[in-house]
N, C-alpha and C positions, 0 to 999 in steps of 0.2 A: 470647095476652095477654088479661088481664082488662080491663074497661073503666076508663078514666081520662079524665075531662073536663079539658081544659086551658083555663083561663080566663086571658085576657090582662089586664094584663101579667103575665109571669113575670120573674124577676130572675136575672141571671147574675153571677158573680164576675168582676171585670175588673181587669186591671193598668192603672192609669191612665196610667202612662208610655207603655206600648205603645199604648194608645188614642189618646193625644195625638199620637203619631207617625203615626197612621193604620195601625198594624200590627195589623190585626184577627186575623191568624193567631195572634199571641201575646197579644192583648188578652183574649180569653175563655179563662179559666184552667181546665184540667182538674186533677183530683186523683187520686192513686193510691188505688184501693179493692182490697183483697185479693180475689183470684179473678176480678176483672173487668179489672184494669189501669187505664189512665187513663179517668176518667169526668168528663164535663162536668156539673157540678152546676147545676141550675136550681131556683128556689124560688118558691112561690106567694105569698109575702109577704116584706117586708124584715126582719121580726123573725126569721123562720127563717134567712134568709141571715146576719144579724148573729150569731145563736147559732152557726151553722156556723163563721164566721170567728173567733169566740172560742175554739172547740174545736180548730181546725186552724191551726197557725201558717203564715204565708206570708212570704216574704222581701221583701215590698213592702207598701205601704199600700193594700191591696185596697179596692175600692169595689164597690157593686152597680150594675148598669145594667139598666133595664127593657127587656124585649123585648116590643114592643107588639102584634105581629100575626103571622099565619102566615107571610107571605113573609119577614119578618125571621128568624123561627125556622128556617125551611127553609134560608136562606142560611148561618146559623151552623152548622146540622147538617151541611150539605154541606162547608163549609170544614173543620170538625173531622174529618169522615170522611176527607177527602183528606189529612189530616195524622196519621192513625192513631188518632184517638179513636173508639172503637167504641160506647161506652155513654153514656147520659144518665141522671142520677139526679135525681129530683124530691124536694125536701125531705129531703135527706140529713142525718142527725145521727150524731154519734159519742159514745159513752159509754166511759169507761175500761174496758178489759178485755172489751169486747163488740164484736161485728161491727157495721159501720155499718148503720143502718136507713134506709129510704126506699123509693121506687118506682123500680126500675131497668128500663130498656128499651134495646134497641139503637137506635142512631141510624137504622139502616135501617128498623126497625119504625115509628118515628115518621114517617119520610119516606113510607112506604107508606100509613100511616093518614091522613096529610095529603093524599094523592093525588098525591105527587110522586115516588113510586117508587124512585128511586135517587140515585146521586151525579152523574149527568149533568144538565146544566142544560136539556136538551131535553125 
């Protein structure tokens, strides 16, 4: 993997109804990306997240939620891994007729780089 500096906060797409219920499993919303499957999008600023939401229809009034630190990001990555989301996409964008662009990593890679190694909480 090439270098990529993550500066906090990063922003996740959130289903506010699930978040209000405390349903974090469904609050952080993955999106289908061809050849990768479900990808959890994260954005380095709210403008990029807003552009993504304009290009990708969602069946609810999505909001962005800041992820403010490494422990919070690790918790989200582990949770999504446990529920089958294998990839993370930073600053994803879609253009008609083109493959999505952005920086894609496996959740496992990011956990290892953060020094948390795997899906276990130990």
